[in-house]
C-alpha positions in Angstrom: 0.1 -0.1 0.1 1.4 3.3 -0.9 0.6 6.8 0.5 -1.5 7.3 -2.8 -4.5 5.1 -3.1 -6.4 5.8 -6.4 -10.1 5.4 -6.3 -11.9 3.9 -9.5 -11.8 6.3 -12.4 -15.3 7.6 -13.3 -14.9 9.3 -16.7 -17.4 10.6 -18.9 -17.2 9.6 -22.5 -15.7 12.8 -23.5 -12.9 12.5 -21.0 -12.6 8.8 -21.9 -12.1 9.6 -25.6 -9.9 12.5 -25.0 -7.3 10.4 -23.0 -7.7 7.4 -25.3 -6.8 9.4 -28.3 -4.1 11.0 -26.5 -2.7 7.7 -25.3 -2.8 6.3 -28.7 -1.0 9.4 -30.3 1.8 8.6 -27.5 2.3 4.8 -28.1 2.5 5.7 -31.9 5.1 8.3 -31.2 7.0 6.0 -28.8 7.2 3.4 -31.6 8.3 5.6 -34.6 10.6 8.2 -32.5 8.3 10.7 -33.7 9.2 14.5 -33.5 8.4 17.6 -31.4 4.5 17.4 -32.2 4.5 13.7 -31.0 6.2 14.7 -27.8 4.0 17.7 -27.2 1.0 15.1 -27.5 2.5 12.7 -24.8 3.3 15.7 -22.6 -0.4 16.5 -22.8 -1.2 13.2 -22.2 0.7 13.1 -19.1 -0.9 16.4 -18.0 -4.1 15.1 -18.5 -3.7 12.0 -16.5 -2.1 14.0 -13.7 -5.1 16.2 -13.8 -7.4 13.3 -13.5 -5.2 11.7 -10.9 -5.3 14.9 -8.9 -9.0 15.0 -8.8 -9.9 11.2 -8.5 -7.0 10.3 -6.3 -6.2 10.6 -2.6 -2.6 12.0 -1.7 -2.0 11.3 1.8 1.2 12.8 3.6 2.6 10.7 6.4 4.5 13.1 9.0 6.4 11.6 12.1 6.0 13.5 15.1 8.5 12.8 18.3 5.8 13.6 20.8 2.1 12.8 21.1 -0.6 15.5 21.2 -2.4 16.2 24.5 -5.4 18.3 24.1 -7.2 19.6 20.8 -8.9 22.3 22.7 -7.0 25.5 21.6 -7.8 27.1 24.8 -6.1 24.4 27.0 -3.1 23.1 24.9 0.4 24.3 25.9 2.8 21.8 23.8 4.4 22.1 20.6 3.1 18.8 19.1 -0.6 19.7 19.4 0.0 23.3 18.3 1.6 21.8 15.3 -1.5 19.9 14.4 -3.8 22.0 15.9 -2.8 24.9 13.6 -3.9 22.9 10.8 -7.4 22.3 12.4 -7.6 25.9 13.5 -6.7 29.1 12.2 -4.8 31.7 14.3 -6.6 35.0 14.6 -3.1 36.7 14.3 -0.1 34.8 12.8 3.3 34.7 13.3 5.4 34.1 10.2 8.4 31.9 9.7 10.6 35.2 9.2 9.1 36.6 12.5 6.5 39.0 11.0 2.8 39.2 12.0 0.1 39.0 9.7 -3.6 38.7 9.7 -5.2 35.2 10.0 -8.7 35.1 10.7 -9.1 39.1 10.9 -8.8 41.2 7.9 -5.7 43.2 9.3 -3.5 43.2 12.3 -5.1 45.9 14.5 -3.2 48.9 15.8 -4.0 49.9 19.7 -6.6 52.7 20.0 -7.9 54.7 22.9 -4.5 55.5 24.1 -3.3 51.9 23.8 -6.2 50.4 26.0 -8.2 49.0 23.1 -7.8 46.6 20.1 -10.4 46.0 17.4 -10.5 42.8 15.6 -12.6 42.4 12.5 -13.2 39.0 11.1 -12.9 38.2 7.3 -15.9 37.9 5.4 -17.1 34.4 4.5 -15.5 32.3 7.2 -17.1 29.0 7.9 -16.4 26.2 10.4 -15.8 22.8 9.1 -19.4 21.7 9.8 -20.6 24.4 7.5 -21.6 27.1 9.9 -20.6 30.6 9.5 -18.0 32.1 11.9 -19.7 34.8 13.7 -18.5 37.7 16.2 -20.3 35.7 18.7 -18.2 32.8 18.3 -15.3 35.1 18.4 -16.4 36.8 21.8 -17.0 33.3 23.2 -13.7 31.8 22.2 -12.0 34.8 23.8 -14.3 35.1 27.0 -13.8 31.5 27.9 -10.2 32.0 28.1 -10.4 35.3 30.1 -13.0 33.7 32.6 -10.7 32.6 35.6 -13.3 29.9 36.6 -12.1 27.9 33.4 -8.4 27.9 34.6 -7.2 28.1 31.1 -3.6 27.8 31.0 -3.1 30.4 28.3 -5.0 32.8 30.4 -1.8 34.9 31.0 -1.2 35.1 27.3 -4.0 37.9 27.4 -2.0 40.7 29.6 -4.1 43.5 30.9 -7.2 42.3 29.0 -10.3 43.0 30.9 -13.2 42.2 28.9 -14.4 42.1 25.3 -17.4 43.9 23.5 -18.9 43.6 20.3 -18.7 46.8 18.3 -19.7 45.9 15.1 -21.1 43.1 12.8 -17.7 41.3 12.5 -15.6 43.4 15.2 -14.7 42.3 18.6 -12.9 44.8 20.8 -10.6 43.9 23.6 -10.3 46.2 26.4 -7.1 46.5 28.5 -6.5 47.9 31.9 -3.3 49.5 30.6 -1.4 50.0 27.3 0.2 46.8 26.2 1.9 47.3 22.9 3.0 43.7 22.2 -0.6 42.2 22.6 -0.8 41.1 19.1 2.4 39.1 19.5 1.0 37.3 22.5 -2.2 36.6 20.7 -0.4 34.4 18.1 0.0 31.9 20.9 -2.8 33.0 23.0 -5.7 32.9 20.5 -4.8 29.8 18.3 -8.3 29.2 17.2 -12.0 30.5 17.3 -14.5 27.6 18.1 -18.4 27.8 17.8 -20.2 29.4 20.8 -20.8 27.2 23.7 -19.0 24.1 22.0 -16.7 23.4 25.0 -19.5 22.2 27.6 -18.4 21.8 31.2 -14.6 21.7 32.1 -13.5 18.4 33.5 -10.2 17.1 34.6 -7.9 15.7 32.1 -4.3 14.8 31.2 -1.4 16.7 30.2 0.2 19.8 31.1 -3.2 21.8 31.6 -4.8 19.1 33.8 -8.2 20.1 32.0 -10.4 18.8 29.5 -13.5 19.9 27.6 -15.8 18.5 24.9 -13.2 19.6 22.3 -10.3 17.9 24.0 -10.4 14.7 22.1 -12.9 15.3 19.4 -12.7 18.7 17.4 -14.7 17.3 14.8 -16.6 20.1 12.8 -15.4 23.1 15.0 -12.2 24.1 13.4 -11.6 26.7 10.6 -8.3 25.7 9.5 -7.3 24.0 6.0 -7.6 20.2 7.3 -10.4 18.5 9.2 -9.9 16.4 12.0 -10.9 12.8 11.2 -9.5 10.6 13.9 -7.1 10.3 16.9 -5.8 7.2 17.9 -3.8 7.4 21.2 -0.3 6.3 21.1 -0.5 6.0 17.2 -1.4 8.9 15.1 -3.8 11.7 14.2 -5.5 11.7 10.8 -6.6 15.1 9.0 -8.5 15.4 5.8 -8.6 18.6 3.6 -11.1 21.2 3.9 -12.6 22.1 0.4 -14.1 25.6 1.7 -11.2 26.9 3.3 -11.0 30.7 3.2 -7.5 30.6 1.7 -7.9 29.6 -1.9 -4.6 28.2 -2.5 -4.5 25.5 0.3 -4.2 22.6 1.1 -2.5 20.6 -1.6 -2.7 17.3 -0.3 -5.7 15.4 0.6 -4.9 14.0 3.9 -2.0 14.4 6.4 -1.6 11.5 9.1 0.8 12.5 11.9 2.4 9.5 13.4 3.7 9.4 16.9 7.2 8.0 16.8 9.3 8.8 20.0 12.2 6.6 19.2 14.8 8.3 17.0 15.9 5.5 15.2 12.5 4.4 14.2 11.4 7.9 12.9 14.6 7.8 10.4 14.2 4.2 9.3 10.6 5.2 8.3 11.7 8.2 6.6 14.6 6.4 4.5 12.3 3.6 3.7 9.7 6.1 2.2 7.1 5.2 4.8 7.2 8.7 6.3 7.6 11.8 4.2 8.7 14.2 6.7 9.8 14.1 10.3 10.6 16.5 13.0 13.7 16.3 15.6 16.2 14.7 13.5 19.0 13.5 15.9 21.8 15.8 15.5 24.2 12.9 15.2 22.3 11.7 12.0 21.8 15.1 10.5 24.9 15.2 8.4 24.5 11.7 7.2 20.9 12.6 6.1 21.9 15.5 4.2 24.2 13.4 2.0 21.5 10.9 1.4 20.0 10.9 -2.1 16.4 11.6 -2.3 16.3 13.1 1.2 16.5 16.9 2.4 17.6 18.0 5.6 17.6 21.6 6.8 18.6 23.3 10.1 17.5 26.6 11.4 18.0 28.3 14.9 15.7 26.6 17.3 13.2 27.7 20.0 13.6 24.6 22.0 15.7 25.4 25.1 17.2 22.4 27.0 16.2 22.8 30.5 16.9 21.1 33.8 13.8 21.9 35.9 14.4 21.9 39.6 11.7 21.3 42.5 12.1 24.4 44.7 9.5 23.0 47.1 10.7 21.9 50.5 9.2 18.5 50.9 11.3 17.4 53.7 14.3 15.5 52.0 14.5 17.6 48.6 18.1 18.9 48.3 16.9 21.4 45.5 14.8 23.4 48.1 18.2 25.0 49.2 19.4 27.7 46.9 23.1 26.8 47.4 22.8 23.4 46.4 20.8 24.5 43.2 23.5 27.0 42.6 26.2 24.3 42.9 24.5 22.3 40.2 24.2 25.4 38.3 27.9 26.0 38.2 28.7 22.4 37.9 27.1 21.9 34.4 29.2 22.5 31.5 26.6 23.5 28.7 29.3 23.5 26.0 30.0 20.0 26.5 26.5 19.0 26.4 25.9 20.8 23.2 29.0 19.4 21.7 28.5 15.7 23.0 24.7 15.3 22.4 23.9 17.9 19.7 26.9 18.0 17.6 27.3 21.7 17.8 23.7 22.1 16.7 22.8 25.0 18.7 24.0 27.8 21.0 24.9 27.7 24.8 22.5 29.8 26.8 23.3 32.8 29.2 20.0 32.6 31.3 16.5 32.2 29.8 16.9 34.1 26.6 19.1 33.9 23.5 22.4 34.8 24.2 23.2 37.3 21.3 20.0 39.1 21.8 19.9 42.8 23.1 17.3 41.4 25.5 19.7 39.1 27.3 21.3 40.7 30.4 24.9 41.9 29.6 25.9 40.8 33.0 25.0 37.2 32.3 26.5 37.5 28.8 29.9 38.4 30.6 29.5 35.3 33.0 31.1 32.0 32.7 28.2 30.1 34.3 30.2 26.9 34.0 32.6 27.2 37.1 33.4 24.0 39.1 35.3 26.1 41.9 32.1 28.1 42.6 30.2 25.3 42.4 32.2 23.7 45.4 31.9 27.2 47.3 28.2 26.8 47.1 28.4 23.2 48.5 30.3 24.7 51.5 27.7 27.5 51.9 24.9 24.8 52.0 26.7 22.7 54.5 27.6 19.9 52.0 31.2 20.2 51.3 31.4 16.6 50.3 28.3 17.0 47.9 24.8 15.4 48.3 22.6 12.8 46.4 19.8 14.0 43.9 17.7 12.2 41.4 17.1 13.5 37.9 14.1 12.2 35.8 14.3 12.4 32.1 11.8 11.8 29.3 12.4 8.5 27.3 13.5 8.5 23.7 14.7 11.7 22.1 18.1 12.8 23.7 17.1 13.5 27.4 18.3 10.8 29.1 21.7 11.2 27.3 21.7 15.0 28.5 21.1 13.7 32.1 23.9 11.2 32.0 26.4 14.0 30.9 25.1 16.0 33.8 25.5 12.9 36.1 29.2 12.7 35.1 29.9 16.2 35.2 28.4 16.8 38.9 30.1 13.7 40.1 33.4 15.7 39.7 32.2 18.0 42.4 31.1 15.4 44.7 27.1 15.5 43.8 25.9 11.9 43.2 23.1 11.6 40.7 20.9 8.9 40.0 19.1 9.2 36.6 15.9 7.5 35.7 14.0 7.6 32.3 10.4 7.5 32.2 7.4 8.4 29.6 6.9 11.8 28.9 3.2 11.6 30.3 4.7 9.9 33.5 7.2 12.9 33.8 4.6 15.6 33.5 2.4 13.9 35.9 5.1 13.8 38.6 6.5 17.2 37.9 3.0 19.0 37.8 1.3 16.9 40.2 3.8 16.2 43.1 6.3 17.4 45.1 8.2 14.0 45.1 11.2 14.8 42.7 14.4 16.8 42.6 15.1 17.6 39.0 13.7 16.9 35.5 15.4 16.8 32.2 13.2 18.3 29.3 12.7 21.0 26.7 10.3 23.7 26.2 9.6 25.7 23.2 9.8 29.6 23.1 6.4 30.6 21.3 7.3 34.0 20.1 10.3 36.4 19.9 9.3 38.4 22.9 11.4 38.1 26.1 8.7 39.0 28.3 6.4 36.3 27.1 8.8 33.8 28.0 9.7 35.3 31.5 6.0 35.1 32.1 5.2 31.7 30.6 8.0 30.0 32.2 8.3 31.6 35.7 4.8 33.4 36.3 1.9 31.5 35.2 0.6 29.4 38.1 -1.1 27.1 35.6 1.9 26.6 33.4 4.9 25.6 36.0 7.8 23.4 35.7 9.7 24.1 38.8 7.3 24.1 41.8 8.2 27.8 42.3 4.5 28.2 42.7 3.1 24.6 42.6 -0.4 23.4 43.4 0.1 20.5 46.0 -2.2 18.8 48.4 0.8 18.7 51.0 0.5 22.5 51.4 -2.3 24.5 53.2 -2.2 27.0 50.6 -2.1 25.0 47.4 -0.1 28.1 45.3 2.0 29.1 48.4 5.3 30.0 46.6 8.6 28.4 47.4 12.1 29.2 46.6 14.2 32.3 47.3 12.9 35.7 48.9 12.5 38.9 47.0 16.0 40.6 46.4 17.0 43.0 48.9 16.5 46.2 46.6 12.8 45.2 45.9 10.5 48.1 46.7 7.4 46.9 48.4 6.2 44.3 50.9 6.8 41.0 49.6 6.4 37.9 51.4 8.1 35.8 48.7 10.3 36.3 45.7 7.7 35.0 43.2 5.1 37.8 43.9 8.0 40.4 43.2 8.9 38.8 40.2 5.4 38.8 39.0 4.7 42.4 40.1 8.0 43.3 38.3 7.5 41.6 35.1 4.0 43.4 34.9 5.8 46.7 35.1 8.1 45.4 32.0 5.2 44.5 30.1 3.6 47.7 30.4 6.3 49.9 30.0 6.5 51.8 26.8 10.0 52.9 26.8 12.2 50.1 25.4 15.3 50.7 27.3 13.4 50.9 30.6 11.7 47.9 29.8 15.0 46.0 28.9 16.5 47.1 32.3 13.7 45.3 34.0 14.1 42.4 31.9 17.8 42.3 32.7 16.9 42.5 36.4 14.5 39.5 36.2 17.0 37.2 34.1 19.6 37.7 36.7 17.4 36.9 39.6 16.0 33.6 37.9 19.3 32.6 36.9 21.6 33.3 39.8 18.9 31.9 42.2 18.9 28.7 39.8 15.1 28.7 39.3 15.7 26.5 36.7 18.9 25.8 34.7 18.8 26.6 31.0 21.5 24.9 29.0 21.3 25.5 25.3 18.7 26.5 22.4 19.0 23.5 20.0 18.7 24.0 16.4 15.4 22.9 14.6 16.4 20.0 12.4 13.8 18.4 10.1 14.2 15.9 7.2 11.9 15.1 4.3 11.5 13.0 1.1 12.5 15.1 -1.9 9.0 14.6 -3.3 7.7 16.8 -0.4 7.7 20.4 -1.3 6.1 23.9 0.4 7.1 23.1 4.0 8.5 26.2 5.6 10.9 26.0 8.8 11.4 28.9 11.1 12.7 29.6 14.4 9.4 30.1 16.2 6.9 28.3 13.8 6.8 25.8 11.0 4.0 25.9 8.3 2.5 22.9 6.9 -0.5 24.2 5.3 1.0 24.7 1.9 3.0 21.3 2.0 2.6 19.2 -1.2 3.7 15.8 -2.3 4.5 14.8 -5.8 3.9 11.2 -7.0 
């Protein structure tokens, strides 16, 4: 069985005679070695057959993803895999392009702030329809935004609407978002905060669910009919695949180019590459860096590398659960200064990436100059921190790492590095779902090796998503736990000595200071606050940012139209030659 299964031809007499006549001419030309006229006839035949195949056939593209999806409700997903597939089922209101520009999606244009920057008006395109044939209305638009803004729904992307207080319908197709204070970068945030409009009242009641959000709605497992994107949802077989089929009435006339896309969940690197090389898979993400150069040299396969948005992170549990060494800031700093990120980048990623200097890109103007100048790998400093912690001979700690990909390998390198300063590390590889369940739902862990994708090229966005959002937390800095009287009681270091205000903990200070940065209209003043926050989370080892790894993908040469970028990959114009 190939990816292209042709249905039985059903030609009318005119089509049949045209094809038969042309085929006859082509056969004659082949026998006699005819001239250019005969060749033109043959070319016409092939063109006619191709056209018929395009109409009558069923072109399926098979894509391999290294991770499975979690939740097809665009108000609940927070992971890259679901965003990749969900971006074909739904359309964004405002889109981020691969060259890091904003463009209009479901709206006519990217709006400019009005009323002194405290309001944005979004006008829907005309003629938008859901996959079930219903028109997309401004009431659907309002419902989709208001559901996220409603704190009772606990949407994990609520924080992606900074300062938005409410919405109001101000025209037949226009929705206004009102803000409590000016926020110039709102459109950027909405590229990952409003990844789809759904029909009014389509979510039903919020329930307990799996995955990073821990929530579920009626759309979580079955988004049939509710999308507006170039592909319709067909099925999701957990542990196997998601199948999509093209939406004929998409508002973009030039997409899609294939009839079906099947996203296959293949966590094992060797299996993904074997399927690609055999032709069973047309495209795969997360090519192992050690295999990248060999793939580039293989006939029939294209492999590309672009600067990536995946930050390799050792998440640390800051919560004092009785025997957690990471609750001690000096122990955390010992780990920070004991990790050689350059060695990890070379050994695991073959140099495909860049070592971090804190939570943002090291070559960016938005990264603290102080951090840029520091050498974060400093074994002598690590030993000094062990002395301060009262552990001059080191301590024992556990690292859990996701199975597959490179996470266990990273953890093993860290294990060896920390042994040089007396820290005894045990490494346990677990399924991704198990790791997230433990990290998000318990205090019974020390450190976790994973990665996380930056969504947009805005530093304040990542400081918010990575450190400030109570529903989107990886380090137990502010973690819901049944073991605590206050389920959101922050742990970790206090506010810095220079903090102005009455703060009982560092997290409260961090969030307030971040809100100041987000609302600041003077760019230099905004940068100064960002630098301060980056230094605080880095030097207090809230988490340990290791490296941004390049995005590596590979595909069969029969695939075209796939567009790779640092923050987004575009699949909707992908095509497949047979």
